[in-house]
N, C-alpha and C positions, 0 to 999 in steps of 0.2 A: 657243829663247825669248830669244835675245840682243836682238832688236829690242824685245821687251816690257820686258826688264830696263832697257834704256837709256831707254825712254820713262818708266818709273816713276821713275828717277833724276832726270830732267829736268823732270817735270811735277808741279805741286803736288798734294797729297793732296785738297784741297778741290775742285780742278778735276775730278779723277778721280771723286770721290764725286758731284759734281753730275751727271755723265753716266753714273753707275753703271757705271764701267769696272773690271771684275774679269776678268782674263785667264785663259783656260782653260789648265790645266797640260798640257804636251805629251803625256804618256802618255794622258790622257783624250781630248785632241783626236785622237790617232791612232786610238783605238777608234771614235770617231764617224765619222772618215773611212773606216775599214775597212768600216763598214756601207754607205757610199755606193759604195765601190770593189768590194765583193764581187761585185756584178753590174756589170761594167765597161762595159756597153753604154749610155752616155749621152754627151751633147754639151754640155749647159748646166747651170750651177751658179749658185745664188743664195745669197749671204751677206747676210741682212737687217740684221745689226748687225756690220758688217765689222771695226771696230776696226783692228787692225794686220794682219789677214788670216792668222792662224795656220792656219786650216782650208784656205784657198786655197793656202797655201805647201805644205802636206802633199799636197793633191790634185794640184798641179802637178808635184810630184816623181814622181808615179805616172802622171799623165795630162796631159802638157804642153800639149795642144791644146784642152783644154776651154774653152768660152766662159764667163767668170765675170762676174756682175753683183753689185755690192756697194753697200750704203747705210750712211751714218752721218750724225749730226747735229752732231757736234763738229768744228769746223774744224781744230783743232789736230791731232787724231789722223788726220783725213782727209788733211791735207797730208803728214804723216809717211808714211802708207800709200801715198799717190800717188807720192811720191818713191821709195819702196822698190820699187814695181812699174812704174817708168817705162819699163822695157824690155819689158814684157809687153803686147803689143798686143791680146791677147784678154781683157783685164780692163777692165771699165767701172765706174768708181766714181762715185757720186753723193752730193753733200753735201745730202741730203734726208731727210725723215722717212719711213721705210719704210711706216708705217701709213697715210699719206695719199697715197702714190704707187705707181705700178707695179701697179695692180690688174688690168690687162688681160693681162699677160704670164704665161705658164706655164713651168715649169722641170722638168727631169728629176731634178735633185737640189737639195735645200735643206738647209743646215746652219747652225746658229745658237747663239750664246750671247747671248740677248737681255738688255736692261737690266733690272736688278732694282729697279724703282721701285714704291713703294706707291701706292695709288689717289689719295692727296692730293698726290703729287709730279709729276703731269703733267696735261695737259688732259683730265681724266677724262671729262666728259660728251660733249665733242666727239668723242673717240676712240670711245667706246661707241656713239654715234649712227652713226658711219661703219661700224662692224662690223655693227650691226643692219641698216642699209640694204643693205649688200652681201651679208651672209650670212643675212639674215632670222633673226637669232639674238639673243635678248635676254639681257643679262648684268647682274648686280647692280653697283651703283656702287662696291662694295668690291673689284672685280676688279683684280688686279695686271697691269701692262702686259705682262709676259712671256707671259701666256696669250693676249693679243691678237695678239702676234707669231705665236704658234703657230697660232692659228685662221686668220690671213691666209695663212700659209705652206701650210696644208692646202688652202685655196681655190686656191692657185696651182700645186699639184702636178699634173704630167702623169700620164696613165695609165702604169702600170709604174714610176712614179717612187718615190723614197725620200727620207725626211727624217730628220735626226738633230738633236735639240735637247737642250741641257743647261739645266735650269731648277730652281728650288727645289722640293723634294719636298712642300712644305706644301700645294700644291693637291690632293694626293692625299687629304688629311685635313681640308680646310677646307670651309666652307659654300659659298663662291663657286666652289669646285672641282667641285661636283656637276654643274653645267651643262657644264663642260669635259669631264668624264669621260663624261657622257652623249653628247656630240658625238663623242668619240673612239670610243666603242663602236658607236654607230649608223653612223658612217662606215666601219666595218670596216677601219680603217687602222692601228690600234695593234698592234704586234707584240711589243715588248719594253720593259719598264721596268727600269732598273738603278738601285737606290737605294744611295747611298753612306752607309754607317754608320760613317764614320771617327771616331776619337777627336778628330782635329784637323779644322779647316775645310778643305774642298777649295779654297776661294778665300781668299787672305789678306785679313783685315779684313772679310770678309762674314759676318754673323751669320745663316747659313742652311745647311741641309743640302741637298744637291743630288741630282738624279736625271737620268739620260739617258733620253730617249724615242726609240725607234727605230720609225719608221713606214714602211709600204710600201703603195702603191696597186696591189696585185696581187690574185690570186685565193686566196692562202693566208690563211685567216681563221678557223681553227678555235679557236686558243688565243692567249691573251695570256701571255707569259712574264714572270715577276718574278725578279730576281736581287738579292741583297743583298751588297754588297762592303764588307768591313770594313777592308781595307788594300790598298795598291797592288800587292802581290804577286798578289792575286786577280784583277787586271785581265786577265791572260792567259786566265783561264777564260772571260771575256766574249768575247774574240776567238775562242775555240774555238766558242762558241755561234753567233757571227756566221758563221764559216766553214761551219757545218753547215746554215745556213738554206736551205730552209724546213723542214728536219727539226727538230722540237721537242726541245731538249736542255737547257732551263733548269732551275734549281733548283725552280721552282714554275710550274705550268701551270694557268691558269684558263680554262675555256671561255667564249667570247664570249657564249654563250647563257645562262650562269648568273651572270656577273659583275654586280654591283649598283652602278650609278653613284651612288646616293643614300647609300651607306654609306662610312665611312672605309675606304680601301683598305689601311690597315695590317693589317686582318684577313687579307689575302691573303699578306702577306710577313713578318709577325711573329706569333709565338705569342701568342694572347689569354689573359690570365690569368683572365678571367671564366669560361672553360669548366671551371675547376676547382671551381666552386661551383654549388649548386642554389638554387632559390627567389630568383631575381634579379628586380628591378623597375627601371624607369627612375628615376633620381634625382629627376626632376621630379614624381614621384608624391607625394613627401614634402616637397620643398623647391623653392624657386625661386631661381635665381642671376641676379643682374643686376650690371652694372658699378658701380663706385663713382662718386662725383660728379666730373664733368668741368667745370672752371671756364672753360676756353678762354683763360685768362690767369693762370696760377699766380702769377707774380711780383706781380701786382696784388692778387689775392684772398687769398693766404696771408699770415698775420700771426703774429708772436710777441709776447710781452709788451712788448718794447722798441719794436717798430714801432707797437703800439697806443698806447703812451705818446707816441711821436713825433707821431702824427696826432690824438691826443686822441680816439680811438675808444672808445666805451663798451662794456662787457662784453656788453650785450644785443645789440650789433651784431657780435659775434664768435661764430661757430658752432664749438664744439669739434670738432676733426676731425684724424684721423691723415693726414698728407700724405706720409710716407715709411715704407717697409716696415722700415727699419733702426731706427725708433723703437719697434718692437714686437719684443722679443727673447724673449718667453715665450709659451706657448700659451694663457695666460689673462691678459687685460688688464683691470686693475681701475681704479677711480677713483684709488687711491693711485698707480698707475703714471702716470696722466694728470697728477696734481698734481706728481709728480716731474719730468715733462717740462716742465711750465709753469714750475716754479722754475728749471729749467736754460735758460730762454729758448728752448725748442724751437719750431719753426714748427708749431703745432698748432691754429691757428684759421683760419677763413675769414671774410672780410668779408661781412656780410649787411646790405645797405643798406636793406632793407625794414622791419626791426623798429622802428627809431626814427630818424627823419630830423631830428636836431638839426643845428645849423649846421656842426659838424665832420664829420658824416656827409655832408651835402650838399657840403661843400668837397672831401671825398675823392672823391665821385662826379664832381664837376666836373673834378678832376685826372685821373680816368680818361678822361673825354671829351677832355681836352686832349691826352692821350697816344694817343688813337685806340683805346682798349680797347673801346669800344662798337661798333667797326667790324670786330672780329675775327670769324672764322667762327662760333663758337658763341655769342658774346655778341650778335651781330647778330640771332640767331634767338630771343632771349629778350625778354620784355616784362614789366617793364623790363629793360634789358640787364644790370643789376647784380644781378638776382635770381639765386638759386641753384637748381639742380635739386632737385625735390622727392624726396628720398631719405631716408626715415626710418632711424635707426640700426638696423643688423641685428644679431641676436644672435650671428652667426658670420661671420668674415671668412675669405677664402681668398686666398692670394697668386696673382698673375697669372703670374709667371715663377718658375722654380725649376731647380735642378740636382740637389740631393740628395733632394728629396721635397717634396710639396705642403705648404704652410704654412697650417694651419688655426688660427684664433685665436678663443677664446670672448670676446666683447665684453661683459664684465660692467660696463664703465664706461658703456655706453649712449651712445657718441659716434659721430659720422659718420666717413666715410673717403673719400679720393680714389680714383682709379683704380689706385693701387698695390695695392689689394685689390678683389676682387669681394665683393658682399654676398650672404649666404645667409639667406633667410627661410623658416622652416618653414611648411608648408601644413597648416592644421588645419580639417577640415570634418567633417560627420556620418559620413563613411565612413573617414576617415583622420585620426588624431590621434596624434602622436608626441611623446614627452617630449624636450625640446630637449637635455637633458643626455645622454640615451641616444643621440640622434643624434650629438652632438659626440664622445662616447666612441667611437662606431663610426668616425667620421672620422679619429680619431687612430691607428687600427689599421693594421698592415701590409696586412691584407686589403683595406681600403678603398683604400689607396694603389695597390696592384697593379691592382685593378679599374678605378679611375679612369684609370690610365696607358694602358689600352687606347684611350682617347679623346684622348690628348694631341696636341699639335703639337710639332714638333721644329725647332730652329734649330741654327746651328753651335756648335761648342765645347761640346757637351753641354747647351746651354740648351733648356729645354722651356717650353711655355706652354699655358694653358687660356683660351679665350674662354668667356663665360657659357654659351653653348649647348653647348659641349663637355662641360661639367659637367651641365647640365640633361639632356642626352641620354645621359649615361653610365649605367652600371648600378650597382646597389648591392644588398646583401643586404636582403631583405624582413624588417625587424625586427618587423613586426606578428605574425609567427608565433611569436615567443618566448613561452614561458610566463612567468607572473608571477614565479616564483622566480628564473628566469634573468635576467629584466629587473632585478629587485631587486638581484641579485648584481653585475651590470654597473655599475649606478649606484653601489653601495657602493664598488666598486673604483675607479670614476672619482672619487668624492669623496675617497678616500684619495690618489689621484694628484694631485688638485687641491690638497690641503693641502700636499703635498710641493713643488709648484710655487710656491705662495704663500710657502713658507718658504725659497725659493731652493735647494731640494735635490731637484730633479726626480727622481722614482722611476719610470722607464719600465717597471719590472717589473709594475706594476699594469695598464698598457696591454697588456703582453705576455700577462697572464692573461686579459684580455678577448678578445684576439685568439685565444687557445687555446680559450676557451669557444665562440666563434663558429665556429672551424674545425671543432670536433667536430660542430656542428649542421648546418653548411652545406656542408662539403667533400664533393665527389662521391666 
């Protein structure tokens, strides 16, 4: 990895981030190459995101006469790689976008560490249209670019060919990943998924957990193997599995006939906590989770008392709103907490230009237009552009990202929130009515945390995330089966806990008692 280390030293971080350049560690690159080399009968190799060619270097050490084709869009890294391989006549490098070129060629082997770019960081619609036209395959606009690389590579694979890809494991458990998983299963090409459950990131500075996909266009299609690797010492075990292919010898084997593309695949490689409990229902039967307010221009819309004074904006044009998770440090947020933040000049208001259009409000709206705020992605879709999303204050908030545990907050102040929290609204109808304090008490328990975690998304460095539908589709205990005495006891315990929080002496023992009551009733 000397070449990669020198490149990192001499290339600015911003440049590497712009092109999503995160180099594959050599031990992992060797595993991926071993998959391609296990059946040594091939003559062509494609590297769709060539970078500095670590995969090609390893392959050439074992098979020096293979014809290699590589693509990259960054001129800096392209020139470095070209100079390094100047004496290799069997390598053809192209300074071109792989997704828009080379559709007609097929390859024996394809290996790739594709760019990790979110849907809003590349020509999203143009790329999706190209994939749809070539593959007759429709994808959501939220699809990450690395999955597009993967789909194109499958399209370009020859009979008896093999593919090794290292990509974020988030697609295994995301909404946009359902289509990708469906394609992998139907194509009968997926053989092995290796999930890295390292404490540290696989890639430096990349907030993502990674997985290796090993694919083969052969006749061996009975099972998909899953392996979870928690440290580098366990990588040798993966090499053993590769050496034994096509014999199935993985930790977890799932038949291609029974695997479900529309569920989170975490259920196949991690123990599900929900199986410990009976009487479970989807969370969306009792509550609805939606994201917080998105302004599209936080610097413009967010105010504190000082900024309001500076621009002479009246209080009726300021919507009370939590804009940062760190401003909420207790599980119960009251009006007194909000007043304390206001007195500390915290940024807890949103500019609302609709309520009262006096001369100062109109002046601030004009200032926004002079700065081009009205032309930003979200603001350009609102009418008028300075209006806020219609999002009534929710009784419960839940944090989006977490490391130690989901952050639920009872919003007793009745104020709004930005996307730092999701909003939880209870659903009350003729068939289903739940006490909001009973629901919140449940959400604070360890049982709730464990069951929700079955539906989480994972990023690097222990960071976890829930999108609204991850929570909506998660399971929970059916609280409606509780008898009146138990329900009353839980609410009494919660009220005692609430008093301790308001007195700044949080007593978690009351929540633990609620947890124990629920465990006795619901545990299998």
